[in-house]
KEDRENTI-80724 format. One record per residue (C-alpha): residue number from 1; residue in one letter; y, x, z. Coordinates in nm, 2 decimals, m for minus. Each point is the difference from the previous one (the first is absolute). Layout:
N
@num=NUM residuo=A y=Y x=X z=Z
...
END
This chain:
84
@num=1 residuo=X y=6.61 x=14.37 z=17.31
@num=2 residuo=X y=0.10 x=m0.34 z=0.14
@num=3 residuo=X y=0.21 x=0.13 z=0.29
@num=4 residuo=X y=0.14 x=m0.33 z=0.10
@num=5 residuo=X y=m0.34 x=m0.15 z=0.05
@num=6 residuo=X y=m0.12 x=0.31 z=0.18
@num=7 residuo=X y=0.30 x=m0.02 z=0.24
@num=8 residuo=X y=m0.08 x=m0.36 z=0.08
@num=9 residuo=X y=m0.37 x=0.08 z=0.07
@num=10 residuo=X y=0.07 x=0.30 z=0.22
@num=11 residuo=X y=0.27 x=m0.19 z=0.19
@num=12 residuo=X y=m0.25 x=m0.27 z=0.07
@num=13 residuo=X y=m0.25 x=0.26 z=0.12
@num=14 residuo=X y=0.26 x=0.17 z=0.23
@num=15 residuo=X y=0.10 x=m0.34 z=0.14
@num=16 residuo=X y=m0.35 x=m0.05 z=0.11
@num=17 residuo=X y=m0.05 x=0.35 z=0.14
@num=18 residuo=X y=0.28 x=0.25 z=0.03
@num=19 residuo=X y=m0.22 x=0.26 z=0.18
@num=20 residuo=X y=m0.19 x=0.11 z=m0.31
@num=21 residuo=X y=0.16 x=0.32 z=m0.14
@num=22 residuo=X y=m0.16 x=m0.06 z=m0.34
@num=23 residuo=X y=0.21 x=m0.31 z=m0.05
@num=24 residuo=X y=0.32 x=0.20 z=0.06
@num=25 residuo=X y=m0.12 x=0.28 z=m0.23
@num=26 residuo=X y=m0.06 x=m0.25 z=m0.28
@num=27 residuo=X y=0.33 x=m0.16 z=0.05
@num=28 residuo=X y=0.18 x=0.34 z=m0.01
@num=29 residuo=X y=m0.20 x=0.11 z=m0.31
@num=30 residuo=X y=0.12 x=m0.32 z=m0.18
@num=31 residuo=X y=0.36 x=0.10 z=0.07
@num=32 residuo=X y=m0.06 x=0.36 z=m0.11
@num=33 residuo=X y=m0.15 x=m0.12 z=m0.33
@num=34 residuo=X y=0.33 x=m0.18 z=m0.05
@num=35 residuo=X y=0.20 x=0.31 z=0.09
@num=36 residuo=X y=0.12 x=m0.14 z=0.33
@num=37 residuo=X y=m0.06 x=0.30 z=0.22
@num=38 residuo=X y=0.26 x=m0.11 z=0.25
@num=39 residuo=X y=m0.17 x=m0.34 z=0.04
@num=40 residuo=X y=m0.34 x=0.16 z=0.01
@num=41 residuo=X y=0.11 x=0.23 z=0.29
@num=42 residuo=X y=0.14 x=m0.31 z=0.18
@num=43 residuo=X y=m0.33 x=m0.18 z=m0.04
@num=44 residuo=X y=m0.19 x=0.30 z=0.13
@num=45 residuo=X y=0.23 x=0.03 z=0.31
@num=46 residuo=X y=m0.07 x=m0.37 z=0.07
@num=47 residuo=X y=m0.37 x=0.07 z=m0.04
@num=48 residuo=X y=0.03 x=0.27 z=0.26
@num=49 residuo=X y=0.15 x=m0.24 z=0.24
@num=50 residuo=X y=m0.30 x=m0.24 z=m0.05
@num=51 residuo=X y=m0.27 x=0.26 z=m0.04
@num=52 residuo=X y=0.13 x=0.31 z=0.18
@num=53 residuo=X y=m0.34 x=0.18 z=0.01
@num=54 residuo=X y=m0.06 x=0.00 z=m0.37
@num=55 residuo=X y=0.04 x=0.36 z=m0.12
@num=56 residuo=X y=0.00 x=m0.10 z=m0.37
@num=57 residuo=X y=0.33 x=m0.18 z=0.05
@num=58 residuo=X y=0.16 x=0.32 z=0.14
@num=59 residuo=X y=m0.14 x=0.19 z=m0.29
@num=60 residuo=X y=0.13 x=m0.24 z=m0.26
@num=61 residuo=X y=0.34 x=m0.02 z=0.16
@num=62 residuo=X y=0.02 x=0.38 z=0.02
@num=63 residuo=X y=m0.08 x=0.03 z=m0.37
@num=64 residuo=X y=0.27 x=m0.25 z=m0.09
@num=65 residuo=X y=0.26 x=0.18 z=0.21
@num=66 residuo=X y=m0.10 x=0.33 z=m0.17
@num=67 residuo=X y=0.04 x=m0.15 z=m0.34
@num=68 residuo=X y=0.34 x=m0.14 z=0.10
@num=69 residuo=X y=0.11 x=0.35 z=0.11
@num=70 residuo=X y=0.01 x=m0.09 z=0.37
@num=71 residuo=X y=m0.18 x=0.31 z=0.12
@num=72 residuo=X y=0.08 x=m0.02 z=0.37
@num=73 residuo=X y=m0.08 x=m0.37 z=0.01
@num=74 residuo=X y=m0.33 x=0.07 z=m0.17
@num=75 residuo=X y=m0.08 x=0.28 z=0.25
@num=76 residuo=X y=0.08 x=m0.24 z=0.29
@num=77 residuo=X y=m0.23 x=m0.27 z=m0.14
@num=78 residuo=X y=m0.29 x=0.24 z=m0.06
@num=79 residuo=X y=0.04 x=0.14 z=0.35
@num=80 residuo=X y=m0.01 x=m0.35 z=0.15
@num=81 residuo=X y=m0.31 x=m0.07 z=m0.20
@num=82 residuo=X y=m0.17 x=0.31 z=0.14
@num=83 residuo=X y=0.03 x=m0.15 z=0.35
@num=84 residuo=X y=m0.26 x=m0.27 z=m0.09
END
């Protein structure tokens, strides 16, 4: 439950290799745990820029958008993810 330390560690990992989707998923999950869905969505969008072929990032982002009530945006994200 030490979110600050977790953020430092995952930031270091992403600094070394931004192309690993798992790092972005972990970073977004930390934000979700702190009820920062907007920031989690931003993290996942950045992750998609760095790891555009990682389907799990599309799935996670789509779920966040659904939870936020952004149905059309969630649909768009899921459809983009299906292209990979």
